[in-house]
N, C-alpha and C positions, 0 to 999 in steps of 0.2 A: 527414521531411516537406519538401515543396517549398516555396520562399519564398512562392508565392501562397496556400498551404494555411495558412501561419502568419498571413498577413493576414487571412484568412477566420476563423481561430480568435481573433484578437485582436478583430475586428469583433464576433463573437458573445459574446466576454467583455464587451466594452464595452456592447453592447446588453442583456445579462443584468443587468449592473450597475445599469441604469436601471429594472429591473422592481421591483414591490413585493415585499417579503419572501414573501407568499403565492405569488406568481407564480414567484419564484426557486425556492421549495420544489417547486412543481408541475413546474418545468423539470428539477430535479434527480431528482425521482421519474420523471419519464419516461424520462431517461437511464439510471438504474440498473435500470430494468426493460426497457431495449431489448436486443433480441437482440445487437446489437453489443458492448454493455457485458458482458453475460453471456459471450459467446464470448471476449473479451478476458480476464476474470477466470479463466475455466476454462483458457485457454492458460497464463496466468501460474501457476496452481495446478500445472498438469501439469509445467511447467519447474522449479518448486520441489520437486516430489515426485521427479522425476527426478534432480536434483542430490542430494538427500537420499539416495536410493537408491545413487547412485554413491558417496557418502561412505561409506555403510555397507559397501558391496562392497569398497572400498578400505581399510577399517579406520580411517577418519578420524571417530571418535566417541568419547565419554566416557561411562562408566556412572557413575551416582550411587548412593549409599547413605545411611543415616541420618547418617553423619559428614560428608558434604559437601553434601548437598541443601539444608540451610539456609544454607550459604555461598553456593550458587548463587542461591537466592531472594534473599538480600541483594544480591548483585552486580546482578542483573537490576532490582530495585527501585531501587538506587542509580543505575544507568544511565538508567532511565526518568525518574526525578525530574530528573536533569541534563538530559536532553533537553527535558523540559516546561520547565524553568527557562530554558534557553537558546533555546526556541522553535524547536528543530530539527525538522523534519518530513522523513520519509523520502519520496521520490518514488516514485510507483507504478512498477513494472517493466514 
């Protein structure tokens, strides 16, 4: 993004923060239903799928069975709880 674009984004954020909660929700709904948002989400999904297919092709994967699937679930849950506790949010790609 160009510096002037960032200034514009900051101005939009500032203006949106002054809206009533219902108006903020309406703005959010407008954005997530916009073609631009949908196009960005689709592009991100395609990148993620391509990376996953590349990993499969290169043999970078792990199979799970009854003996280790519960351990995986426990690790995922533990990681998720830690992120929630620490307030860590993953930025959109």
